N, C-alpha and C positions, 0 to 999 in steps of 0.2 A: 665558128668561126674553125677551131681546130677539133681535131677528137688523138687522146693518145690512146693506143692500144696498148692493154697491160698484158702483164707476162701467162694472166689465164684467159687470154681473145678477146676476155671485155673493153667497151672504146667507152671513153666519158667523154664526153664533149665538153669545150672551153670558152667561157666566155670573152666576146670583146670587151677588156674589160675599158674602162672610158679613162684619162687623165688622170684622175682624182681618185683613181680604186687603185691606176698602178703607186699612185703616190703612195699610197696610203700602207700598199705593201711592202712597197719598199724600205720603209720607212719603218715599218715594222721586223723587219730584218735587222736594218741598220741602229736600235737604239739597242737590239737583243747579241749586239755584238762586243764578247768584252777578253779582253788579250789576242783577239785572231780567231777566238774561236762561236758559233752560235749559241746563243744560252738562251735559255727556256725555249728550246728546238720545238717542243708537240705544241705549244698554243703558237707558237708560227708557221706551223703545219696545218694546223687547221683554222687558222688565219684564212690564209692563201687558198685551202680548198672551199671555204663556204663561200668565201668573193670570184671565186675562182670559175668556180663549176659552170657550167651553164646546166643544170636542172639537180637533183637530190641532194642536198650536201646537207641533211639534218645529222643527227647525232647518230640516228642506227646504221645511216648512209656509208655516216666516216666510220664508225664502229666495226664492221663487217668489212673494209679494206683491209689486207695487211700493209704492213708496215709498209715495205717496197712498193708498195703503190701508190702509198701516199707520196712520199718521199720521187717515185716516179712522174706523178700527177706534179707535185710545187716544182722540180729539173723545168717541168712544160707551158708551167705557168709561166716559171722568172722569164725562161727563154723566149717564149713572144712580146714579157715585156721590156724586155733587153735592145731586141732584136730593133722594133721600129716598124714604119705600115711608111713610111715616106720617102718616096722618094732620092738622095740626096743630092741636094744644090750643082751645080758646073760653075 
């Protein structure tokens, strides 16, 4: 689907997520918002990475990533989910 180019030049491929996978991720994020702030941020990030990366999303692979890289991948996954792929109806 899409690749995210990280600051160090590495590329991470993202999966084309099913509607069910998108809903699971969006619901998990919504469930972790309290007083307008994201709670359980690390749990949410890890869940997005495990479901959204097309490739190695093992503990070892995720632990090797910087926090900034994790956030960059999270943003890309969320952006892909919210954009949609269908043409708007006219």
